[in-house]
C-alpha positions as CSV (number, residue, x, y, z in Angstrom):
1,M,-51.0,-133.1,-12.0
2,N,-52.5,-133.3,-15.9
3,E,-50.9,-132.8,-19.1
4,Q,-52.1,-129.5,-19.4
5,W,-50.1,-128.0,-15.8
6,I,-46.9,-129.5,-17.6
7,Q,-47.6,-127.6,-20.9
8,F,-48.0,-124.4,-17.9
9,A,-44.7,-125.1,-16.8
10,N,-43.0,-125.4,-20.1
11,E,-44.6,-122.5,-21.4
12,I,-43.1,-120.2,-18.7
13,K,-40.1,-121.5,-18.5
14,K,-40.2,-120.9,-22.7
15,M,-41.1,-117.3,-22.3
16,Y,-38.0,-116.7,-19.5
17,G,-35.5,-118.5,-21.7
18,K,-34.8,-121.0,-18.2
19,D,-34.7,-124.1,-17.2
20,V,-35.0,-122.8,-13.7
21,V,-37.3,-119.7,-13.4
22,P,-36.6,-118.0,-10.6
23,L,-39.9,-116.2,-8.6
24,H,-38.2,-112.3,-9.0
25,E,-35.0,-111.1,-10.1
26,P,-33.6,-108.2,-10.6
27,T,-32.6,-106.6,-14.2
28,F,-29.3,-104.6,-14.4
29,D,-27.8,-103.0,-17.7
30,E,-24.6,-100.6,-18.3
31,K,-26.6,-97.5,-16.4
32,E,-26.3,-99.1,-12.4
33,I,-22.1,-100.4,-13.7
34,E,-21.9,-96.8,-14.8
35,Y,-23.3,-95.5,-11.6
36,V,-21.6,-97.8,-8.9
37,T,-18.5,-97.5,-10.3
38,E,-18.6,-94.1,-10.0
39,C,-19.2,-94.7,-6.4
40,I,-16.5,-97.0,-5.8
41,K,-13.8,-94.7,-7.8
42,T,-14.8,-91.8,-6.2
43,G,-14.6,-93.6,-2.6
44,W,-18.6,-92.0,-1.8
45,V,-20.1,-95.4,-1.4
46,S,-21.3,-95.5,2.3
47,S,-24.1,-92.6,3.9
48,V,-22.9,-89.8,2.9
49,G,-23.0,-88.8,-1.0
50,S,-24.8,-87.5,-4.0
51,Y,-26.7,-90.3,-4.8
52,V,-28.4,-90.7,-1.7
53,T,-30.1,-87.1,-1.9
54,R,-30.8,-87.5,-5.7
55,F,-32.5,-90.9,-5.2
56,E,-35.1,-89.2,-2.6
57,E,-35.6,-86.5,-4.4
58,E,-36.6,-89.2,-7.5
59,L,-38.7,-91.4,-5.7
60,A,-40.9,-88.7,-4.0
61,K,-41.5,-86.9,-7.2
62,F,-42.2,-90.4,-8.5
63,V,-44.8,-91.0,-6.4
64,G,-46.0,-87.7,-5.7
65,A,-45.2,-86.9,-1.8
66,K,-43.3,-84.3,-0.7
67,R,-40.3,-85.7,1.1
68,A,-38.7,-89.1,0.7
69,V,-35.9,-90.7,3.3
70,A,-33.6,-93.3,2.2
71,V,-32.9,-96.0,4.9
72,V,-30.9,-99.6,4.9
73,N,-34.4,-101.8,4.2
74,G,-38.3,-101.6,4.6
75,T,-38.7,-102.4,8.0
76,A,-36.1,-100.1,9.6
77,A,-38.5,-97.7,7.2
78,L,-41.2,-99.4,8.6
79,H,-40.0,-99.0,12.2
80,I,-39.4,-95.4,12.0
81,A,-43.0,-93.9,10.2
82,L,-44.1,-96.2,13.4
83,K,-41.9,-94.1,15.8
84,I,-42.5,-90.6,14.0
85,V,-46.0,-90.5,14.6
86,G,-46.1,-91.5,18.1
87,V,-46.6,-95.5,18.2
88,E,-45.3,-96.1,21.7
89,E,-44.7,-98.8,24.2
90,N,-47.6,-100.8,25.1
91,D,-49.8,-99.5,22.6
92,E,-51.6,-101.7,19.9
93,V,-51.0,-101.8,16.1
94,L,-53.7,-102.7,13.8
95,M,-52.4,-104.4,10.4
96,P,-53.1,-107.7,8.9
97,S,-52.5,-111.1,10.2
98,L,-51.9,-111.9,6.6
99,T,-48.3,-109.9,5.2
100,F,-44.9,-109.9,5.7
101,V,-43.7,-110.2,9.2
102,A,-41.9,-107.2,9.3
103,T,-45.0,-106.0,9.4
104,A,-45.6,-107.1,12.8
105,N,-41.5,-106.8,13.9
106,A,-41.6,-103.2,13.0
107,A,-44.3,-102.3,15.7
108,S,-42.4,-104.9,18.1
109,Y,-39.2,-102.3,18.0
110,L,-41.2,-100.1,19.7
111,G,-42.3,-102.0,22.6
112,A,-45.8,-102.2,20.3
113,I,-48.2,-104.8,20.3
114,P,-49.4,-106.2,16.9
115,H,-53.2,-106.1,16.8
116,F,-54.3,-108.6,13.9
117,V,-57.0,-107.8,11.7
118,D,-58.7,-109.7,9.1
119,V,-58.2,-109.2,4.9
120,S,-60.4,-109.3,2.1
121,Y,-60.7,-111.5,-1.1
122,E,-60.9,-108.4,-3.3
123,T,-58.0,-106.6,-2.4
124,L,-56.0,-109.6,-0.2
125,G,-55.3,-106.5,2.0
126,M,-56.9,-105.4,5.3
127,D,-60.8,-105.7,5.4
128,P,-62.4,-101.6,6.4
129,I,-65.6,-103.0,6.4
130,K,-64.7,-105.6,9.5
131,L,-61.7,-103.5,10.5
132,N,-65.1,-101.2,11.8
133,K,-67.2,-103.7,13.0
134,H,-64.1,-105.2,15.3
135,L,-63.6,-101.8,16.8
136,E,-67.3,-100.8,17.1
137,E,-67.4,-104.3,19.7
138,I,-63.6,-103.7,21.4
139,G,-62.9,-100.1,21.1
140,V,-63.8,-97.2,22.9
141,L,-62.9,-93.2,22.8
142,R,-61.6,-91.4,26.0
143,N,-60.1,-88.0,25.3
144,G,-60.1,-88.5,21.6
145,K,-57.8,-91.9,22.3
146,L,-59.1,-95.0,21.4
147,Y,-58.4,-98.1,23.6
148,N,-59.0,-101.6,23.7
149,K,-61.8,-102.5,26.2
150,Q,-60.9,-106.0,26.5
151,T,-57.0,-104.9,27.3
152,G,-57.0,-101.4,28.1
153,R,-54.5,-100.4,25.9
154,R,-54.5,-97.8,23.6
155,I,-54.8,-98.2,20.0
156,A,-52.2,-96.0,18.5
157,A,-52.3,-96.6,14.5
158,V,-53.9,-98.9,11.4
159,V,-50.9,-100.0,9.4
160,P,-52.6,-101.5,5.4
161,M,-50.1,-103.5,3.6
162,H,-50.5,-103.4,-0.4
163,T,-50.2,-107.2,-0.7
164,F,-48.5,-108.2,-4.1
165,G,-48.4,-104.4,-5.0
166,H,-52.4,-104.5,-5.1
167,P,-53.8,-101.3,-3.4
168,V,-56.0,-101.8,-0.3
169,D,-59.2,-100.3,-0.1
170,L,-58.0,-96.7,1.1
171,D,-61.0,-95.0,0.7
172,G,-62.8,-97.5,3.7
173,L,-59.6,-97.6,5.8
174,L,-59.7,-93.5,5.8
175,E,-63.0,-93.2,7.2
176,V,-62.2,-95.7,10.2
177,C,-58.9,-94.1,11.2
178,D,-61.4,-90.8,10.7
179,K,-64.3,-92.3,12.8
180,F,-61.9,-93.6,15.4
181,N,-59.1,-91.0,15.7
182,L,-56.4,-93.3,14.3
183,V,-53.1,-92.9,12.3
184,L,-52.7,-94.2,8.9
185,V,-49.1,-95.6,8.3
186,E,-48.9,-97.5,4.6
187,D,-46.6,-100.8,4.6
188,A,-46.3,-99.7,0.6
189,A,-42.9,-102.1,0.7
190,E,-44.5,-103.8,-2.3
191,S,-46.4,-101.2,-3.9
192,L,-44.1,-98.9,-5.9
193,G,-45.7,-98.0,-9.3
194,S,-49.1,-98.8,-8.0
195,Y,-52.3,-96.2,-7.8
196,Y,-55.7,-95.6,-6.1
197,K,-57.9,-93.7,-7.6
198,G,-55.0,-91.9,-9.6
199,K,-52.9,-91.1,-6.5
200,H,-49.9,-93.4,-5.7
201,T,-49.6,-95.5,-2.9
202,G,-48.3,-94.3,0.0
203,T,-49.3,-90.9,0.1
204,F,-52.8,-91.3,1.8
205,G,-51.8,-91.9,5.2
206,K,-49.6,-89.8,7.9
207,V,-46.3,-91.8,6.5
208,A,-45.5,-94.8,4.4
209,A,-42.6,-97.6,4.0
210,F,-41.3,-98.6,0.7
211,S,-38.9,-101.5,0.3
212,F,-36.0,-101.6,-2.3
213,N,-35.3,-105.8,-1.6
214,G,-33.1,-107.7,-4.1
215,N,-36.9,-108.7,-5.1
216,K,-38.6,-105.9,-6.1
217,I,-39.8,-104.3,-8.9
218,V,-37.1,-101.1,-7.9
219,T,-34.0,-102.5,-5.9
220,T,-30.9,-100.5,-4.3
221,G,-30.0,-104.5,-3.3
222,G,-31.1,-103.6,0.5
223,G,-32.8,-100.5,0.8
224,G,-35.9,-99.0,2.1
225,A,-37.4,-95.6,1.9
226,I,-40.4,-93.2,4.3
227,V,-42.1,-91.2,2.5
228,T,-44.6,-88.5,4.1
229,N,-45.9,-84.7,3.1
230,D,-45.2,-83.7,6.7
231,D,-41.7,-81.8,6.4
232,A,-41.2,-81.8,9.8
233,L,-41.7,-85.8,10.3
234,A,-39.6,-86.2,7.3
235,D,-36.8,-83.8,9.2
236,Y,-36.9,-86.1,12.5
237,A,-37.1,-89.5,10.0
238,K,-33.7,-88.2,8.6
239,H,-32.6,-86.9,11.8
240,L,-33.8,-90.7,13.5
241,T,-32.1,-92.8,11.1
242,T,-28.8,-90.8,10.7
243,T,-27.8,-91.9,14.7
244,A,-29.5,-88.3,15.8
245,K,-25.8,-86.3,15.2
246,I,-26.3,-82.8,15.9
247,P,-24.7,-81.4,12.6
248,H,-21.4,-80.2,12.8
249,R,-18.0,-79.7,11.4
250,W,-16.4,-82.0,13.7
251,E,-17.7,-82.6,16.9
252,Y,-20.2,-85.6,17.8
253,V,-23.0,-85.2,19.8
254,H,-26.4,-86.8,19.7
255,D,-29.7,-85.4,21.3
256,E,-31.2,-88.6,21.5
257,I,-31.5,-92.9,20.8
258,G,-31.0,-92.5,17.1
259,Y,-30.4,-95.6,14.9
260,N,-28.2,-96.2,12.2
261,Y,-30.5,-97.0,9.4
262,R,-29.2,-94.2,6.2
263,M,-29.2,-96.0,2.7
264,P,-25.4,-95.9,1.8
265,N,-24.6,-94.1,-1.7
266,I,-23.5,-97.1,-3.2
267,N,-27.5,-98.3,-2.8
268,A,-28.6,-95.5,-3.9
269,A,-27.3,-94.9,-7.3
270,L,-27.6,-98.8,-8.1
271,G,-31.6,-97.2,-7.0
272,C,-31.2,-94.7,-9.1
273,A,-30.2,-96.0,-12.3
274,Q,-33.3,-98.7,-11.6
275,L,-35.6,-95.7,-11.0
276,E,-35.4,-94.5,-14.7
277,K,-36.8,-97.3,-15.7
278,I,-39.4,-97.9,-14.0
279,K,-42.0,-97.4,-16.0
280,V,-40.5,-99.4,-18.7
281,F,-40.6,-102.2,-16.2
282,L,-44.5,-101.8,-14.6
283,R,-44.9,-101.6,-18.7
284,K,-43.8,-105.1,-18.9
285,K,-45.1,-106.3,-15.5
286,K,-48.4,-105.8,-17.1
287,L,-47.6,-107.7,-20.3
288,L,-46.8,-110.3,-17.9
289,T,-50.4,-110.2,-16.8
290,E,-51.7,-110.3,-20.3
291,K,-49.7,-113.4,-20.9
292,Y,-50.6,-115.6,-18.0
293,E,-54.2,-114.6,-18.4
294,Q,-53.9,-116.8,-21.8
295,L,-51.6,-119.5,-20.1
296,I,-54.4,-120.1,-17.3
297,C,-57.4,-120.3,-19.2
298,N,-56.5,-124.1,-19.8
299,L,-56.2,-124.5,-16.1
300,E,-59.3,-125.5,-14.3
301,G,-59.9,-124.6,-11.0
302,V,-57.3,-121.5,-11.5
303,Q,-58.1,-117.9,-11.5
304,L,-55.2,-115.3,-12.2
305,F,-55.9,-112.5,-9.3
306,K,-55.9,-108.7,-11.1
307,Q,-56.2,-105.6,-9.5
308,P,-58.7,-104.1,-7.2
309,L,-62.0,-102.1,-8.1
310,N,-60.3,-98.4,-8.4
311,S,-56.7,-99.1,-8.1
312,E,-53.7,-99.7,-11.0
313,S,-51.4,-102.5,-9.5
314,N,-47.9,-102.6,-10.5
315,Y,-48.3,-106.6,-10.1
316,W,-45.3,-106.9,-8.5
317,L,-46.0,-110.7,-8.2
318,Q,-48.4,-112.7,-9.9
319,T,-50.5,-114.7,-8.0
320,L,-53.1,-117.9,-8.7
321,I,-55.9,-118.3,-6.8
322,L,-56.9,-122.1,-6.0
323,E,-60.0,-123.3,-5.8
324,D,-60.8,-125.9,-3.7
325,S,-60.6,-128.8,-5.8
326,L,-56.8,-128.0,-6.3
327,N,-54.8,-128.7,-3.5
328,R,-52.3,-125.6,-2.6
329,N,-48.8,-127.9,-1.9
330,K,-49.3,-130.2,-4.3
331,V,-49.3,-127.1,-7.0
332,L,-45.9,-126.5,-5.2
333,S,-44.5,-129.1,-5.3
334,F,-45.5,-129.6,-9.0
335,L,-44.2,-126.1,-10.4
336,N,-40.9,-126.4,-8.1
337,D,-40.6,-130.1,-9.1
338,N,-40.5,-128.8,-12.6
339,G,-38.3,-125.8,-12.7
340,V,-41.0,-123.3,-12.1
341,M,-39.8,-121.6,-8.6
342,S,-43.5,-121.0,-6.8
343,R,-44.3,-119.7,-3.3
344,P,-47.1,-119.4,-0.7
345,I,-48.5,-116.7,0.4
346,W,-47.0,-116.1,4.0
347,Q,-47.9,-117.8,7.0
348,P,-50.4,-115.6,9.2
349,L,-48.8,-114.0,12.0
350,H,-51.5,-114.8,14.1
351,E,-50.2,-118.4,13.9
352,L,-46.6,-117.7,14.4
353,K,-45.1,-118.7,17.9
354,M,-44.0,-114.8,19.3
355,Y,-47.4,-113.7,18.1
356,K,-50.0,-116.5,18.5
357,N,-51.3,-115.1,21.4
358,N,-51.8,-111.1,20.3
359,P,-55.0,-109.6,20.0
360,M,-56.9,-110.1,16.8
361,M,-60.5,-110.5,15.0
362,E,-61.8,-113.6,13.6
363,M,-59.4,-114.5,10.2
364,N,-61.8,-116.6,8.2
365,T,-61.1,-115.1,4.8
366,T,-57.0,-114.9,6.2
367,M,-57.5,-118.9,6.6
368,Q,-59.1,-119.2,3.4
369,L,-56.5,-117.9,1.4
370,K,-53.7,-119.3,3.1
371,Q,-54.3,-122.1,1.1
372,K,-55.8,-120.8,-2.4
373,I,-52.4,-118.6,-2.9
374,V,-50.2,-119.6,-5.2
375,N,-47.2,-116.8,-6.3
376,I,-45.1,-117.6,-9.4
377,P,-42.6,-116.2,-11.5
378,S,-43.0,-112.5,-12.0
379,A,-39.6,-110.5,-13.0
380,P,-40.1,-108.6,-15.7
381,I,-37.8,-109.8,-18.3
382,L,-39.4,-110.9,-21.0
């Protein structure tokens, strides 16, 4: 790598004031300590407590949804989101191959089959034009349900993921869902604070899943949430995630197989403190984007990925798009060797051994982006 890359790495370390800069780390202050300490002092640290309800209410208000149900992580949120909209064993669930493995795992927990779809260069997310063409070729509607002519299985849902916080083309996907009578379930794990045409991601489909892992813009340590405008779905999600226990002062009666997924109060306390600062975090994320735009001006063969048309992105991860003249692994090796933690995009799911035989369409853009994407330090602590 040339002198410009050395300067680039040094500027990042200078910007963060560290010799080794992590990819993304949480930002805490006295407020988090105050709320978490209160949980410890009062003993309300588990799945019952005021902070869980407060976190749900404040999250729903922030994204503009009627309800939010807090759970232990984003994968659990997506698992339950798919279950409550009716995804069943042996159904196929449409999703991008270029996503974190949790998207496919959540469907697999239900015995459903991930069906992989290509993405677009404009959003890095599911491409509705390609999806429409694919479904016209392999799909058939019978009694209001879509079936895969090649496998005979029902196609039950579309699960777009907002890659690195950049909204997908939701209008296009909603048109496809309407045309083929499919339910839209948003994997909004990375997109808290992102908007499509002025409306928050996670509020376009029937239900959505968010993540609050330690590397997200807002963290609860480990945590997630199911978000919906449907009260009945929210009530069912809360019931399932609290072991399907029928409320009673002392009896333990459960009316179906449930899941011990409820977010602990101590985690929710951390999340409440974080949510109070989300607008500051988002503002700093945009300042970081502007700073990186300046820094990469001197780098040949590199572009900074910017928010798609009609979108306002949270810029969860800052993303470099490399031209063919640059080798992705050489860039990753150089940056990591020089104290700048950098990572590629995930290995496409259709290449993983447990999913390599799943139904899929052509993956031209997915395979090209696999070799072009490098994520660089993105924490909003400037």
